N, C-alpha and C positions, 0 to 999 in steps of 0.2 A: 397851226393850233386854232383854227376857227371855231372849235367847240368852246373855247374859252371866251373869245371875243363876242360870239353870238349869244352867250348865256346871259340871262337877265337875273341870275341868282347872285348869291354872295360867295366869296371865296373863303375856303377853310384851309387851315394849315395842319397837316397831319404828319406823323413821322412813322415810317415803315422800315424797320431794320433789315428786312429781307430784300436781297437784290432781285429775287424773282418777282416780288411785288412791283419793283420799279420797272422791270422789263414788261410786265403785263400792262402797266400804266402807259408806257411809251408806245406799245403796240396799238393800244386803243386810241392814243392821241393822234396817230397817223391818219386815221380815217374819221373825220369829224362827224359825219352823219351817222356812221355806224356806232360811234360811242354815244351819240345823243339818243339814238333810237333804243339803246340798251338800258337807258336809265330807268330805275324802278319807280313805280307809282309813288309819288310823294317822298322820294328819297334821292339823295345825291350819290350816284355811283358811276364814277368815271371808269373804274377799272374792274368791274365785275358784271358779267352778263347773267341774266336769269336763264337757266338751262331750259331748252325746249323739251317738253315731256316726250315728244315724238322721236327725239334723237337722244334718248338716254344712253349714257356710256355703257358699254358692255360690262356685264357683271363678272368680276374676278373674285372668287371666294377667298383666295389666298390673301387679298389685300383688305378684306373686310374685317371689321372688329367683331362682328357677330355672325352667326349662321343664319343669314337672311337670304331670301331670294327676291327676284324682281317683283313677284306678285305682292310680297309683304311690304315692298317699298312703294307700291302704287299710290298710296295716299300722299306720300312725300312729293312725288313728281307731279301729282295732280294739284297739290297746293302751290307748288312753284309755278305751274302753268296758270293757275288762277291769279296769282300775284302779277305775272307778266301781262295777262289780259287787262287787269285793272289799271296797269300803269299806262296803257295807251291813251287814256282820257285825262291824264294828270299832267299839269304844267310842271316843267323842271323848276327846281327851287335852288339847288346849291351845286357846287362843283368842288371836288377835292383836289388839292395840289399836293403832291407827294414830295417830301423833303427827307433826304437821307440824314440820319443823326451824325453828329461829329464823333470822332473817336473818343471813347470813354464817356460819352454823354449819357447813354442809357444806364451805365453802371453808377454814375454820379446821381442820376435820378433815383436809382434803386436805393442807394444809401440814404437819400432824403426820405424815401418811403419807409425805410426801416428805422427812422429816427436817429440816424448816425451821421447826419450832415455836419455836425460840429467837430467831427474828426478832421475836417478839411477847411471849414469856413471859420474865419476869425470872429470872435465875439458872438457866436451863434448859440451860446448856452454853456452850461457847466460841463467841462470835459470829464470831470470826476463822475458825473451821472452816467455818461457813456461807458466809463470803465466798469461801473457797477452793473450796467446792463449787459456788457460783454461777458462779465464774470459768471453770468447765469446761463449762458448758452450751452447747448449740448455740443458734442464734438463735431457732428455733421453740420449743425447750424454755424459754428465758428468757422468751419472750412468754407462754407458758402460766403460768409462775410469777408474772410481773408482773400478769397479769389477776387471779389469786387474791389476791395481796398487796393490790392496790388495793381489792378488795371487802372484805377483812377490815379494812383501814385505815379505810375509810368506816364500817363497822359499829361499830368500836371508838370512833371519834369520836362517833358518834350516842349510844353508850352512856356516853360521858364516862368511859372507863377512865382510872384515875389513873396507871398506869405508862406509861413512854415508848412513844409510838407512832411508829415510824420512818416517814419519808416514803419512798414507793416510789422516788423519784428518788435519794434518798441510798443506798438499798440497792443499786441497780443502777448507781451511779456509782463504786463502790469497786472499780475495776479498774485495775491498774497497766499502763502501756504498756511498761515496761522489759522487755527480754529477758534475764533473768538466766540465767547459765550453770548447767546442771544439774551434780550431783556428778561425772558422768562426763566433763565438759568440753564436752558438746554443748549446743545451745540447748534450752530447756525444751519447745519445740514438737516435739521429736523423737518424742513419744508421742501426737501428735495423731491423730485418726481419719483414715482415708484420704479422708473427704469433703473435707478441706481441700486435698487435691491438686487437687480439682476447683474449689476456691473461689479459687484464685490464691495467689501467694506471700505476699501481704500480708494475706490474709483469715485470721481466726482463728476456730476452732470455739467458742472460749470467749467470743466477743463477746457482750456483753449489751446493746449499744446498740440496743434494738429499736425505739426511737422514730424513728431516722433513716430517711430514705426511700430508703436504698440498696436496690437490688434484690438479693434473695438469689441468690448465684451458683448457676448450674445445673450439673448433671452434663452434660458435653459429649455430643453425640449419638454420637460415635465411641467412647464408653466401652464397654469389652468386657463388656457385660452383656446377655444375651439376654432376651427377653420372659418366659421361664419360669424365669429364675434368681431366687432370693430373695437380694437384696443385703444382707448383714449388716454391711457396712463403712461404709455411709452411713446416717445417721439416717433412720428411716422417715418422720417428719414432713417432713424436707427433701426426700425423694423425692416425697412427696405434693404439695409446693409445685411442684416441678419438673414433675410430670405435669400438674397443673392449668394451669400457664402454657404448657406446650408443646403440649398436645393435649387439648382439651376432649372430643373424641369418644372418647377412650380410657376415659372413665368410663362410657360406655354399656355396658350389659350385653350380652354376646354370647350368642346361643342355643347356642353351642358351648362355653360356660363350663365345663360339667361335663367335657367331653372334655379340657380343659386341666388338670384337677386332677392327673392322673397325671404331667404333664410338669414340674411345679415341682421344682426340685432345689436342693441346697445346694452352692454352688461350694467347691472346696478352698481352704483358707487355709494358706499356707506357715508361718505362725507358730502354727498349730494351732487346731483347733476347740475351743471351750470349752463344755462341757455343764453343765447344772445338776448340782451335786454336786462339780464340779471345783475350786471356789474355797474359800478359807478363809472362815469365818463373817463376819469383819469386812468382807471385800470383798463378799461376797454381800449383806450389808445395804446397802451403797452401791449395788450393782446394783439392788436393789429400789426404793430411793429414785429412782434415775434412770429405771427402767422405768415408774413411776407418772407421772413428769413427761413422759416420751416418749409414753406412751399418751394422756395428756391433750392434749398438743400435736397428736398425730395426729388425734384426734377433733375438736379445735378447727379444724384446717385443713380437715377434710372436712365441717364443719358438722353434726356429730352430737353430741348431748348425752351426756356421759359420766355415766351414771346410777350413780354410786358410792353405795352404801348406807352410812349412818352405822352405827357399831357398835351392835348390839342387845343388850339385857339380857334374858336368858332364864333362867327357872327350869326346870331339867330334871331328869330322873332321874339319880342319881349312881351307878347300877349297872345291870346287865342287858345286853341285847343290842340289842333293837329300840327305837327312840325315844331312844337314848342318844347324846350328842355324840361325835364322832370322837375328840376328845382324851381323853374319859373311857374309851372303849373301849381306847385305846392304853395309858393308865395302868394299867388292869386287866390287860392282856395283858403289859406289861413287868414286872409283878411276878412273873408266871409264866415268861415267856420274855424275859430281858433283851435289849435291842437290837431288839425288835420294831418295825418301821416301818409294817406293814400290819396292821389288826385281824385277829386269829386267826379270827374267825367269817367274815370276808370271804375270807380265804385258804382256809378249809375248804369254803365253798360253791363256790368256783371249782374246787377240787380234786375235789369230788364231781361236779360237772358234767362235768369232763374224764374222770373215771373211767368215766362212762357212754358215752364216745366222742363226739368232736366231729362225727362224720358224721351224727348223728341229724337227720333232716329236721325243719325248723321249730324248731330249737333257739333259745331265747329268745323266739320268736314265740308258740308254743303255751303257754297258761297252765296252771298246776296247778289242781286243784279248790280253790275258795275255802275250803270247810269244812276240807279237809285241811290247807291252808296255815295256817289259824288254829290248828289243833291242833298242828301242827309248831312254830309260834312258841312256844306255851305250853310245849311239851316241851323245846325248845331253851333257853328261859329257865331252866328248872329243872335241866337235866342237862348243858348244854354244858361248863361249867367243872369239873363233877365227872368228866367223861370217860365218862359212862354213856349218852350219847345214841346211839341205834341208827342210825348213818349208813347202813348197808347197806340199811335199809328205805326210804330216801328216794329217790323216783323222780327221774329226771333233770330233767323239766320242773318238778317241785316245787322242786328246788334252784335252778333258774333264776328261778322266781317269788320265792323267798325272797331271792335276791341283789338283785333289783330292789326288793323291799319294803324291804330293809335300807337301800338308797340313798335311797328316798323318805322313809323315816321318820327320817332324820337331822334333829334339831331345827334345825341350821344346815346349809344345803345343801352338798353335796360341792364345788360350785364357789364356796363361801364366801358368807357373808351380805353382805360388803362388795362383792363383784364379780359376783354372779349377774346383776344387771341389765346390767352392762357386757358380760358374755359374751353375753347375749341381744341387746344392741344391736349386736353385731358384724355381724348380718345387714343392718344399715342402711348399712354401708360400701360404696362403689361397686364395688370390684373384688375378685376372689378373692384376689389378692396382698395387698391391704390388709387383708382379713379374716384372712389367715394371719399377717400382721405383728402385728395387734392380739391375736390368740390367743397368739402367741409371748410378748408382753409380759404378758398376763393369766396365763399359766401360771407365769411367773417370779414374779408377784405373789401367787400362792396361798400360804397357810400351808403349811409343810412337810408336815404330816400329810395335808392335803387333796391336795397335789400328788403325794405318793408313792402314795396310795390311788387317785387318778385314773389314774396311770401304770399301776398294776397292773391296773385295770379295762380300760384301752384295749389293753394288751398281750394280755389275755385275749380281748377282742373281736376283735383281729386274728387270733388263733389260730382262732377260730370261722370267720372269713371265709376263712382259708386252706383250709378244707374246704368251700367253697361249692358245688363240683361235686356233692357228695353231700347236704349239709344244706340246699341251696337258699337259704342266707343270704348274699347279697352284701353289700358294704359299705353299699349303699343300703338294703337291707332291715334290717340291724342298726341303722343310724342312725335309721331310722323308728321302730323298736321302742324304742330306748334314749332318744331325745330327750325324750319325755314324762316319763320317770322322772328325768332330770337337770334339765330346764328348766321344764316346765309345771305341775308338781304341787307347787309350793312357794309359800306366801303372800308371801314376800319378793321374788318375781320380778316381771317386768313383767306388766301386765294388758292384755287386748285385748278390744275389742268383737266382736260376732258377725261383722261384715263383715271384721274384721282377722284372724279366727281362722285362716283358711286360710294367709294370708301369714305369720303367726307360726309356724304349724306347719311350713310349708315352710322358713322361715328357720332355725328351731332344728334341724330335721333336717339342713340344710346345714352348720350349725356342728358338729353331732355327726359328720357325714361328714368334715369337715376335721380334727377332733380325732383320729379313728381313723386316717385315711389318712396324716397328716403328723406322726406322733409324734416321729420323729427330729429334724425341723426345729423343732418346738415346744419341745423340751427342750434346745435350743441357745441359749446366751447370745450375742446379737449382738456382733460384734467392736467396733462403735463404742461400746457401753456398757463393755466391758472396757477399751478405750483411755481412756475418760473416767475410769475408776477409776484407771488407771495415772497419768493426769495429776494427779488429786487426791493420790495417794500421793506423787508427785514433789514437788508443792508443799508438802505437809505435811512431807516429809522435809527440804526446804530450810528451812522454818520452824523445825523442831527443831534443825537444824544451827546456824542463827543464834543460837538460844537457848543452845545448848551452847557456842558460841564466846564468847558474852558471859560465860557462867558461868566458863569457863576463864580468860578474861582477868581477871576479878575475883579469881580464886584464884591469880593470878600464875603460871600455867603458861605454858610456851612455846607460844604459839599456832601459830607456824610449824611446830614439831615435830609438833603434833597434826594439822595439815592434811596434812603429809607422810605421816604414818602412816596417816591416813584414806584418802589417795589410793592407797596401796600395799597396802591390806588384801586386796583381791581378786586383786591381781596378784603376790602373793608366790610365788616359785618356780614360777610358771606362765608359760611363754613366750607370746608373742603368737600368737593364733589357736588357742590350746589352752584347753580348759576342764577343770577338775578335778571329777569326779563322785564324790560320797560314797555309800557303800552300807553303813551301819553294821551292818545285820543280815545281811549276806551274807559269804561266805568272803573275797572280795576287797572290802575296805572302802573302797578309794579307787582311782581310775584317772584318769590324764591322757589326754584324748582330743582328737585333732587335728580341728579343724572343717574340713569340706569342704562344697562346694555341695550335695552329695547326701546328707550324713549326716542320718539321721532319728532320732527318739527310739527307735524300735523297734530300730535298729542298736545304740544305746548299751545298751539292755537285753539284747540278744542277746550282747554281749561279756561282760557280767557273768554271765549265766546259763550261758554256755559254760564258765566257770571254776569252777562250783559242784561240790562233792564231798560225799560222805556223805549225810546227811538232806536238806541243802539242795539236792541234785541233783534232787530231785523237783519243785522249783519249775519252773513253766512259764509261758508267756505268759498274762497275765491275773492272775497271782498278785501281781506287783509292778509298780510304775509309776514313771516318771521324773517328778520334781516340779521346778518352777521356784519357788524360795523367795527372798523378799526383793527388794531393789532397788525397782522401781516396782510390785510386786505383793506381797500378803501370802503367799499360797501357791496354786499352781495345778498340778493334775494334767494332764500333757501327753498329748494323744492321740498314738497311735503314728506318725501321718503328719506330725508336726511336724518341720520342717526346722530343725535346731539352729543353724545359722549365722544364719539370718534372725531367729530368736528372740533369739539372743545380741546381735545388733545392736539389737533393740528394748529389751532389758533387760540391758545389759552388767554390771551390778552384782549380778546374781542368783547364788544358789548352786544347785547341781544335786544332787539327792538321789534315790536309788533306795529306795523303801519300798512297803509295801502300803497299800491304801486303808483308812481307818478304817471299821469295820462300822457 
């Protein structure tokens, strides 16, 4: 193992569940110089070689995700060759040491990621809260949880753990059948996801009885959803079950799949579209728990292994620009520019590229000179934060190469160490619609810093594509060039043999294509997840009220008086069919507004802004937003097309506040 003893880098610990990965690593470890020479420029890769474009694997159309030929993949292989050439002048930095996870370790890590660690860990939180959480799951989500709980239970019993090991049947039996009334007097099922409309009046989305042999109710054929709509109201996994049972032939790939990419659309929702960034942190945390469970359920239904990476421990540079973790870059930048969400070097490189004009032919595809890039890296490290770096001397193609290098050299991938393999596995899903659904959930699961930076990158790439008539960079060209930088040049990603290389290349290029083309959809939080959070909040609120009533009773307060006051809190001096909207920072601080069928959030804002005077008169659309606060949601920024009466019926106990978004 002289590759390890000769390395002057740091040692990283990673976990790869695949035995194939370990075999690849061992084969590379047997030849020290061969492994060393294969390491990527600025990146630690012991177990993956950059393919030589002259020895591209033969094309096998049957194994490819799309109808592509070798000519259409030429940009991809050229980019890999450019990366390989640039690596020849770069000093090795790190080495990966692969460790196989213990039995049940990945499942236990999964339960932690799903917010369910307190099912097994003592004093880790309120177990009743987990029961409330479990009671809101769809049947396919519950099946995914149950599968992991059973694995962890068996592992703990084998290890003879001393603390209490719950029986999986006990966990999933704790579900009350009583239909308690919600605080607003309606049944608690009022915030169910719309999928329950299709499941019949007696079916509940919260049902956890996954062992029963009842058939999962299907969406009726007459449901008003076209083939190209992305349905965000029904669980993706439930849709997959429906599709599998109704028509096996729909899972067959169509040669015209790419032609359908542009026709996917996001149907309007009368209660408003919820985007990432619209929810309060406590609700977003619940969304992430549910997104992981839903993603796992979707992969389980489709028979695809969810290759989630266990958290890795990495010793990295604690300052600088290249080869520095994203979180460290942001910490450095926030000391200089408070509130920074995208690394300053990332922003500056994009800015420099755009200053050169996005009409430049071959932008992103044509590489900068390797020696010049190396010198620029060194100069940037020394002068960037001092403000003395000569940006005017940086050629446009060099800036593009530096941007791609910055992405490749992140010690943890931009798509995150935990989910890089899951992103790559999206190519194995049967249909484009399911690939988009999985990507939507994965974007939600990304750490905030990764998600914000990825969004900035994709928006920039779209601006490049908008100039395709002049720069000759279509979405397909850009996807081919960027895919190797995000997917294929990181040791924590999936590995492929030579015969699979073309299929992997085509697959990751397709994923990159979807990420660029459908950004608006991918940064939308599915309504069924938001409704599950509403259900959780309603149940927790009822639990808190029960606790409060008991406390008041003990303290000899008039319980009836409390309940009467509680019922009338939101209705005080507000007539039926009218909401009171607060605007504490505007001239008109409060306004009673009559609800009508056509009243939208944009109309409410317009009424407030029309009455502004003085300095506040400069406020315009986009400066302030209408928020839904309390009731069955923590806080939610409303999109301008939200129909207020429909939302009021969904959350009658909410307060309505006009304010600006936090920066």
